[in-house]
C-alpha positions as CSV (number, residue, x, y, z in Angstrom):
1,M,29.3,3.3,9.5
2,L,30.9,0.8,7.1
3,K,27.7,-1.3,7.0
4,I,25.6,1.8,6.2
5,E,28.0,2.8,3.4
6,K,27.8,-0.7,1.9
7,Y,24.0,-0.8,2.2
8,F,23.5,2.5,0.4
9,R,26.2,1.7,-2.2
10,A,24.3,-1.6,-3.0
11,I,21.0,0.4,-3.4
12,G,22.7,3.0,-5.6
13,S,24.5,0.4,-7.7
14,T,21.4,-1.6,-8.2
15,L,19.4,1.4,-9.4
16,D,22.3,2.5,-11.6
17,W,22.6,-1.0,-13.1
18,F,18.8,-1.2,-13.8
19,G,18.9,2.2,-15.5
20,G,22.0,1.4,-17.5
21,I,21.6,-2.2,-18.4
22,I,17.8,-2.5,-18.7
23,L,16.2,0.9,-19.4
24,L,18.9,2.5,-21.6
25,P,19.1,-0.4,-24.1
26,A,15.3,-0.8,-24.1
27,M,15.0,2.9,-24.9
28,S,17.5,2.6,-27.7
29,V,15.7,-0.3,-29.2
30,V,12.4,1.5,-29.1
31,V,13.9,4.6,-30.7
32,L,15.6,2.6,-33.4
33,L,12.5,0.7,-34.2
34,D,10.4,3.8,-34.1
35,V,12.7,5.6,-36.6
36,F,12.8,2.5,-38.9
37,L,9.0,2.2,-38.8
38,R,8.5,5.9,-39.4
39,Y,10.7,6.2,-42.4
40,V,10.2,2.8,-44.0
41,F,6.5,2.1,-43.4
42,N,5.3,5.6,-42.3
43,S,3.8,4.1,-39.2
44,P,5.8,4.8,-36.0
45,F,4.9,3.5,-32.5
46,I,2.3,5.9,-31.1
47,W,3.7,5.2,-27.6
48,G,7.4,5.4,-28.5
49,M,8.0,9.0,-27.5
50,E,6.2,8.5,-24.2
51,F,8.3,5.5,-23.3
52,T,11.5,7.2,-24.3
53,E,10.7,10.3,-22.1
54,W,10.0,8.1,-19.1
55,A,13.0,5.8,-19.6
56,L,15.4,8.7,-20.1
57,L,14.2,10.4,-16.9
58,L,14.4,7.2,-14.9
59,V,17.9,6.5,-16.3
60,F,18.9,10.0,-15.0
61,L,17.2,9.6,-11.6
62,Y,18.6,6.1,-11.1
63,A,22.2,7.3,-11.8
64,V,22.1,10.2,-9.3
65,P,22.7,8.1,-6.2
66,A,25.6,6.2,-7.7
67,C,27.2,9.4,-9.0
68,T,26.9,11.0,-5.6
69,Q,28.3,7.9,-3.9
70,N,31.3,7.9,-6.2
71,H,32.1,11.5,-5.5
72,G,31.1,12.2,-9.1
73,H,29.8,15.7,-8.7
74,V,31.1,18.5,-10.8
75,R,33.9,20.4,-9.2
76,M,37.0,22.2,-10.3
77,E,39.9,19.8,-9.6
78,L,42.4,22.6,-10.2
79,L,40.8,24.6,-7.4
80,I,40.1,21.7,-4.9
81,G,43.5,20.3,-5.4
82,N,45.3,23.5,-4.6
83,V,43.6,24.4,-1.3
84,K,44.4,23.2,2.2
85,P,42.4,20.2,3.6
86,R,40.4,22.5,5.8
87,A,39.2,24.5,2.8
88,Q,38.5,21.2,1.0
89,K,36.3,20.2,4.0
90,L,34.5,23.5,3.9
91,M,33.9,23.1,0.1
92,S,32.5,19.6,0.7
93,L,30.3,20.9,3.4
94,F,29.0,23.6,1.1
95,Y,28.4,21.1,-1.6
96,C,26.6,18.7,0.8
97,L,24.4,21.5,2.2
98,S,23.5,22.7,-1.3
99,G,22.6,19.1,-2.3
100,I,20.5,18.7,0.9
101,F,18.6,21.9,0.1
102,I,18.0,21.0,-3.5
103,F,17.0,17.4,-2.9
104,Y,14.8,18.3,0.1
105,L,12.9,20.6,-2.2
106,L,12.7,17.9,-4.9
107,A,11.5,15.3,-2.3
108,K,8.9,17.7,-0.9
109,Y,7.6,18.5,-4.4
110,S,7.6,14.9,-5.6
111,W,5.8,13.7,-2.4
112,E,3.0,16.3,-2.9
113,E,2.8,15.3,-6.6
114,F,2.7,11.6,-5.7
115,I,-0.3,12.1,-3.4
116,F,-2.0,14.2,-6.0
117,D,-1.4,11.8,-8.9
118,F,-2.2,8.7,-6.8
119,E,-5.5,10.2,-5.5
120,L,-6.6,11.1,-9.0
121,G,-5.4,7.9,-10.6
122,R,-3.5,9.7,-13.3
123,V,-2.0,7.6,-16.1
124,T,0.0,8.4,-19.2
125,E,-1.8,8.9,-22.5
126,Y,-0.7,5.9,-24.6
127,L,0.9,3.4,-22.3
128,S,-1.4,4.0,-19.3
129,L,1.5,4.0,-17.0
130,P,0.6,5.3,-13.5
131,V,2.0,8.8,-13.2
132,W,2.3,8.3,-9.4
133,L,5.0,5.7,-10.1
134,H,7.2,8.3,-11.7
135,T,6.7,10.8,-8.9
136,L,7.2,8.1,-6.2
137,S,10.5,7.2,-7.9
138,M,11.6,10.9,-7.7
139,F,10.7,10.9,-4.0
140,V,12.6,7.7,-3.2
141,I,15.7,8.8,-5.1
142,S,15.6,12.2,-3.4
143,V,15.4,10.6,0.0
144,L,18.3,8.3,-0.8
145,V,20.5,11.1,-1.9
146,L,19.5,13.2,1.1
147,I,20.6,10.4,3.4
148,Y,23.8,10.0,1.5
149,F,24.6,13.7,1.8
150,V,24.0,13.6,5.5
151,L,26.3,10.6,5.8
152,R,28.9,12.4,3.7
153,I,28.9,15.4,6.0
154,I,29.5,13.0,8.9
155,A,32.3,11.3,7.0
156,V,34.0,14.6,6.1
157,F,34.3,15.7,9.7
158,V,34.6,12.3,11.4
159,R,37.0,10.1,9.4
160,T,35.8,6.6,9.6
161,E,36.7,3.4,7.7
162,A,33.7,4.1,5.5
163,F,33.8,7.1,3.3
164,T,37.6,7.4,3.3
165,H,37.2,8.2,-0.4
166,V,35.4,11.5,0.3
167,E,38.4,13.8,0.2
168,D,41.3,11.7,-1.0
169,N,39.6,10.0,-4.0
170,S,41.4,6.8,-3.2
171,Y,38.3,4.6,-2.7
172,E,38.1,1.6,-5.0
173,D,35.1,-0.7,-5.3
């Protein structure tokens, strides 16, 4: 179980790193240059908005697995901290089952869209980026998060060396 945890943590960290270190600064530079060119020379990048939309969505998608792995979901600490461990487990189970449902729907939708976009050879208007790449990214991230939720359910009910951070928040990298 520990090897599985480390493997998925590495994937999530790599995606998060790529989104935060590569895409976010690139997006910032493009926006700054676009604003400068628009107001100084009245000639912005025609593709700037398209790139920013894609990069912003990918930054969000790439951060989801790392956020889920680090137990970074939104919850009321006041509530979770004042209930018994059994209730905490039930809350975690509800959270995981809700996440599985939502990301299953997203994976199903993005797979269907991927097939559709790939068969039609759809590309973006200005940068000619393949639209299927975007929907494939959504599918892969959804599957990663689905697997992580399943592993988290196992970890909540079967305490192992991996995932000890699930309920006690004591996990350190």
